[in-house]
VOLO-288695 format. One record per residue (C-alpha): x, y, z; residue number from 1. Coordinates in pm, 1 decimal, always signed. Example, Ala and Ser with C-alpha at 12.3 -4.5 7.8 and 13.67 -1.06 7.14 Angstrom:
! residues 2
<site xx="+1230.0" yy="-450.0" zz="+780.0" k="1"/>
<site xx="+1367.0" yy="-106.0" zz="+714.0" k="2"/>
***
This chain:
! residues 117
<site xx="+9675.5" yy="+10328.4" zz="+13161.7" k="1"/>
<site xx="+9844.0" yy="+10428.0" zz="+12834.8" k="2"/>
<site xx="+10061.1" yy="+10172.2" zz="+12664.1" k="3"/>
<site xx="+10435.3" yy="+10250.0" zz="+12678.9" k="4"/>
<site xx="+10629.1" yy="+10291.1" zz="+12360.1" k="5"/>
<site xx="+10921.3" yy="+10055.7" zz="+12309.3" k="6"/>
<site xx="+11248.4" yy="+10242.9" zz="+12267.6" k="7"/>
<site xx="+11582.7" yy="+10061.1" zz="+12256.7" k="8"/>
<site xx="+11786.6" yy="+10188.6" zz="+12553.0" k="9"/>
<site xx="+12097.5" yy="+9975.6" zz="+12619.6" k="10"/>
<site xx="+12264.9" yy="+10050.2" zz="+12953.0" k="11"/>
<site xx="+12597.3" yy="+9880.3" zz="+12872.8" k="12"/>
<site xx="+12871.8" yy="+9910.1" zz="+12613.9" k="13"/>
<site xx="+13232.5" yy="+9792.8" zz="+12574.0" k="14"/>
<site xx="+13545.5" yy="+10006.5" zz="+12575.7" k="15"/>
<site xx="+13844.3" yy="+9942.6" zz="+12345.1" k="16"/>
<site xx="+13975.7" yy="+9676.8" zz="+12588.9" k="17"/>
<site xx="+13647.3" yy="+9484.8" zz="+12590.3" k="18"/>
<site xx="+13559.5" yy="+9596.0" zz="+12945.1" k="19"/>
<site xx="+13194.5" yy="+9667.7" zz="+13022.6" k="20"/>
<site xx="+13084.9" yy="+10022.3" zz="+13096.0" k="21"/>
<site xx="+12743.5" yy="+10060.3" zz="+13261.5" k="22"/>
<site xx="+12566.3" yy="+10391.6" zz="+13211.3" k="23"/>
<site xx="+12422.5" yy="+10387.5" zz="+13564.9" k="24"/>
<site xx="+12771.0" yy="+10360.1" zz="+13720.3" k="25"/>
<site xx="+12880.6" yy="+10699.2" zz="+13586.8" k="26"/>
<site xx="+12826.7" yy="+11029.5" zz="+13766.1" k="27"/>
<site xx="+12704.8" yy="+11327.7" zz="+13565.1" k="28"/>
<site xx="+13063.1" yy="+11447.3" zz="+13520.3" k="29"/>
<site xx="+13178.3" yy="+11095.2" zz="+13432.9" k="30"/>
<site xx="+12907.6" yy="+11068.4" zz="+13167.2" k="31"/>
<site xx="+13006.0" yy="+11403.7" zz="+13015.3" k="32"/>
<site xx="+13375.7" yy="+11303.8" zz="+13014.9" k="33"/>
<site xx="+13295.2" yy="+10973.2" zz="+12842.9" k="34"/>
<site xx="+13080.5" yy="+11158.1" zz="+12589.1" k="35"/>
<site xx="+13370.3" yy="+11391.5" zz="+12500.6" k="36"/>
<site xx="+13622.7" yy="+11105.2" zz="+12489.9" k="37"/>
<site xx="+13402.1" yy="+10890.4" zz="+12265.3" k="38"/>
<site xx="+13324.6" yy="+11179.0" zz="+12029.9" k="39"/>
<site xx="+13699.3" yy="+11212.5" zz="+11966.5" k="40"/>
<site xx="+13818.5" yy="+10850.7" zz="+11981.0" k="41"/>
<site xx="+13504.2" yy="+10653.6" zz="+11880.1" k="42"/>
<site xx="+13629.5" yy="+10378.0" zz="+12108.6" k="43"/>
<site xx="+13302.1" yy="+10243.5" zz="+12247.2" k="44"/>
<site xx="+13116.2" yy="+9946.1" zz="+12097.4" k="45"/>
<site xx="+12772.1" yy="+9793.8" zz="+12146.5" k="46"/>
<site xx="+12775.8" yy="+9452.2" zz="+12320.6" k="47"/>
<site xx="+12504.0" yy="+9316.6" zz="+12090.7" k="48"/>
<site xx="+12673.5" yy="+9370.6" zz="+11754.2" k="49"/>
<site xx="+13000.0" yy="+9564.4" zz="+11811.7" k="50"/>
<site xx="+12862.9" yy="+9871.3" zz="+11629.8" k="51"/>
<site xx="+12995.5" yy="+10216.0" zz="+11719.0" k="52"/>
<site xx="+12823.1" yy="+10385.2" zz="+12014.2" k="53"/>
<site xx="+12672.2" yy="+10724.5" zz="+12079.6" k="54"/>
<site xx="+12579.4" yy="+10839.3" zz="+12431.8" k="55"/>
<site xx="+12226.6" yy="+10968.4" zz="+12496.0" k="56"/>
<site xx="+11985.4" yy="+11067.9" zz="+12773.9" k="57"/>
<site xx="+11617.1" yy="+10967.0" zz="+12779.5" k="58"/>
<site xx="+11327.6" yy="+11200.0" zz="+12857.6" k="59"/>
<site xx="+11323.8" yy="+11050.9" zz="+13210.1" k="60"/>
<site xx="+11691.9" yy="+11135.7" zz="+13259.5" k="61"/>
<site xx="+11833.6" yy="+10785.7" zz="+13210.2" k="62"/>
<site xx="+12175.1" yy="+10786.1" zz="+13044.3" k="63"/>
<site xx="+12207.6" yy="+10512.9" zz="+12782.5" k="64"/>
<site xx="+12410.6" yy="+10394.8" zz="+12486.2" k="65"/>
<site xx="+12278.1" yy="+10375.5" zz="+12132.6" k="66"/>
<site xx="+12396.4" yy="+10252.6" zz="+11794.6" k="67"/>
<site xx="+12571.5" yy="+10536.8" zz="+11614.8" k="68"/>
<site xx="+12426.6" yy="+10416.3" zz="+11284.3" k="69"/>
<site xx="+12130.8" yy="+10194.6" zz="+11196.7" k="70"/>
<site xx="+12237.8" yy="+9842.2" zz="+11111.6" k="71"/>
<site xx="+12127.6" yy="+9478.9" zz="+11124.1" k="72"/>
<site xx="+12128.9" yy="+9448.1" zz="+11502.6" k="73"/>
<site xx="+11858.1" yy="+9219.2" zz="+11647.0" k="74"/>
<site xx="+11869.6" yy="+9356.8" zz="+12002.8" k="75"/>
<site xx="+11534.0" yy="+9329.1" zz="+12185.6" k="76"/>
<site xx="+11440.4" yy="+9667.2" zz="+12337.5" k="77"/>
<site xx="+11291.4" yy="+9744.7" zz="+12678.7" k="78"/>
<site xx="+11055.3" yy="+10027.9" zz="+12762.5" k="79"/>
<site xx="+11197.1" yy="+10350.6" zz="+12897.2" k="80"/>
<site xx="+11001.5" yy="+10291.3" zz="+13218.3" k="81"/>
<site xx="+11163.2" yy="+9947.2" zz="+13268.8" k="82"/>
<site xx="+11509.2" yy="+10097.2" zz="+13232.0" k="83"/>
<site xx="+11421.4" yy="+10387.0" zz="+13462.7" k="84"/>
<site xx="+11320.4" yy="+10137.5" zz="+13734.2" k="85"/>
<site xx="+11641.1" yy="+9938.6" zz="+13681.1" k="86"/>
<site xx="+11841.2" yy="+10258.3" zz="+13722.1" k="87"/>
<site xx="+11657.8" yy="+10339.8" zz="+14047.4" k="88"/>
<site xx="+11731.6" yy="+9990.3" zz="+14180.5" k="89"/>
<site xx="+12102.3" yy="+10021.0" zz="+14101.2" k="90"/>
<site xx="+12121.3" yy="+10369.0" zz="+14256.4" k="91"/>
<site xx="+11951.1" yy="+10241.1" zz="+14573.4" k="92"/>
<site xx="+12203.2" yy="+9956.9" zz="+14590.1" k="93"/>
<site xx="+12493.1" yy="+10200.3" zz="+14552.6" k="94"/>
<site xx="+12353.1" yy="+10420.6" zz="+14831.2" k="95"/>
<site xx="+12302.5" yy="+10123.6" zz="+15062.1" k="96"/>
<site xx="+12662.3" yy="+10014.3" zz="+15021.8" k="97"/>
<site xx="+12798.1" yy="+9660.8" zz="+15039.3" k="98"/>
<site xx="+12584.4" yy="+9400.8" zz="+15215.2" k="99"/>
<site xx="+12653.9" yy="+9361.1" zz="+15585.0" k="100"/>
<site xx="+12747.1" yy="+9021.6" zz="+15721.0" k="101"/>
<site xx="+12455.6" yy="+8866.3" zz="+15906.5" k="102"/>
<site xx="+12505.9" yy="+8756.0" zz="+16261.1" k="103"/>
<site xx="+12289.7" yy="+8449.8" zz="+16297.2" k="104"/>
<site xx="+12110.5" yy="+8395.2" zz="+16624.8" k="105"/>
<site xx="+12181.1" yy="+8076.4" zz="+16812.0" k="106"/>
<site xx="+11931.2" yy="+7808.8" zz="+16722.4" k="107"/>
<site xx="+11688.1" yy="+7739.3" zz="+17009.2" k="108"/>
<site xx="+11750.7" yy="+7411.7" zz="+17184.8" k="109"/>
<site xx="+11537.7" yy="+7185.5" zz="+17399.4" k="110"/>
<site xx="+11641.1" yy="+7089.1" zz="+17751.7" k="111"/>
<site xx="+11818.0" yy="+6788.4" zz="+17598.3" k="112"/>
<site xx="+12056.7" yy="+7026.8" zz="+17425.1" k="113"/>
<site xx="+11942.3" yy="+6920.5" zz="+17078.5" k="114"/>
<site xx="+11795.5" yy="+7170.4" zz="+16830.1" k="115"/>
<site xx="+11417.7" yy="+7206.8" zz="+16859.3" k="116"/>
<site xx="+11368.3" yy="+7202.8" zz="+16481.2" k="117"/>
***
C-alpha cells in the first residue's frame, strides 16, 4: 500500500462573530455562496492562528479551509484520506437524523420479584 501524503486540510474556520463554520455542514450551493462572500469580505479566519482563509476542494471532493497566505502556523495536518473518512461519517450522521430515544426492556425478574442480575 502506498504511503499517503500529508496535506493540511482544516475542516473548520471562524466567521467575523467567532462562530465556527464546518465545511462538511455546507451544501454545494452553501459552499459556493460562502466562497463568494469571503472573496469579497475576507471575513473568515483560521481557528489555529486567526489567519485569513481561502476555501478549497481536495482531489477527493472534500471541501476545506486553508490559510490564505503562508505564515508561522504550527497546525498539525491530517491526510486527505483521514479527512475524507471524517466527512463520510458526518454525512452518514446527518442522513440518519437525530438519535432515537431507546425504550429499555423491563429487566427480567425471578419469582421473588427481585431482579435476576
